[in-house]
C-alpha positions as CSV (number, residue, x, y, z in Angstrom):
1,M,0.1,0.0,0.2
2,N,1.1,3.4,-1.0
3,H,0.8,5.9,1.8
4,I,-0.1,9.4,0.5
5,T,0.5,12.8,2.6
6,A,0.0,16.3,1.4
7,D,3.9,16.8,1.6
8,S,4.9,13.7,-0.4
9,P,4.8,14.3,-4.2
10,A,7.0,11.6,-4.9
11,T,4.2,9.1,-4.1
12,G,1.2,11.1,-5.1
13,K,-0.8,14.0,-3.2
14,V,-4.0,14.2,-1.6
15,T,-5.8,17.6,-0.9
16,V,-8.9,18.4,1.1
17,T,-11.2,21.6,0.4
18,P,-12.0,23.6,2.1
19,D,-8.9,23.2,3.8
20,R,-10.2,25.2,6.9
21,A,-13.9,24.4,7.3
22,R,-16.1,26.1,10.0
23,V,-18.0,23.2,11.6
24,T,-20.5,22.9,14.4
25,P,-20.4,19.7,16.7
26,G,-23.1,17.2,15.7
27,V,-23.6,18.9,12.3
28,P,-22.4,16.9,9.2
29,T,-20.0,19.0,7.0
30,D,-19.1,18.2,3.3
31,L,-15.4,18.1,2.4
32,T,-13.9,17.1,-0.8
33,A,-10.9,15.0,-1.2
34,A,-8.8,15.0,-4.4
35,W,-6.0,12.6,-5.6
36,S,-3.2,13.2,-8.0
37,G,-0.2,11.5,-8.9
38,V,-1.4,8.2,-7.2
39,P,-0.3,4.8,-8.9
40,T,-3.2,3.1,-10.3
41,N,-1.7,-0.4,-10.0
42,A,-1.7,-0.5,-6.2
43,L,-3.7,0.3,-3.4
44,S,-3.2,3.6,-1.8
45,G,-4.2,5.6,1.4
46,A,-4.3,8.8,3.0
47,W,-4.9,9.9,6.6
48,I,-6.9,13.1,7.0
49,E,-6.4,14.5,10.4
50,Y,-8.6,17.0,12.2
51,A,-7.6,19.7,14.8
52,N,-8.4,17.4,17.7
53,E,-6.2,14.6,16.3
54,A,-9.0,12.5,15.2
55,G,-9.3,11.8,11.6
56,S,-10.5,9.7,8.6
57,F,-8.4,7.1,6.6
58,L,-9.1,7.2,2.7
59,T,-8.4,4.5,0.3
60,L,-8.1,4.3,-3.4
61,N,-8.5,0.9,-4.8
């Protein structure tokens, strides 16, 4: 599996918009993740971390 981070252009890049969303606890918020430069012949993953150190793991199959 490839590990993609915002600062690892050699293995691809993932971005999230908006990069600083205003949120209200308990209210869903729409975010968009975009991938570029990711190998298409292997599984890839990215960790999106929030201010409270919680996060989401995204996979690209």
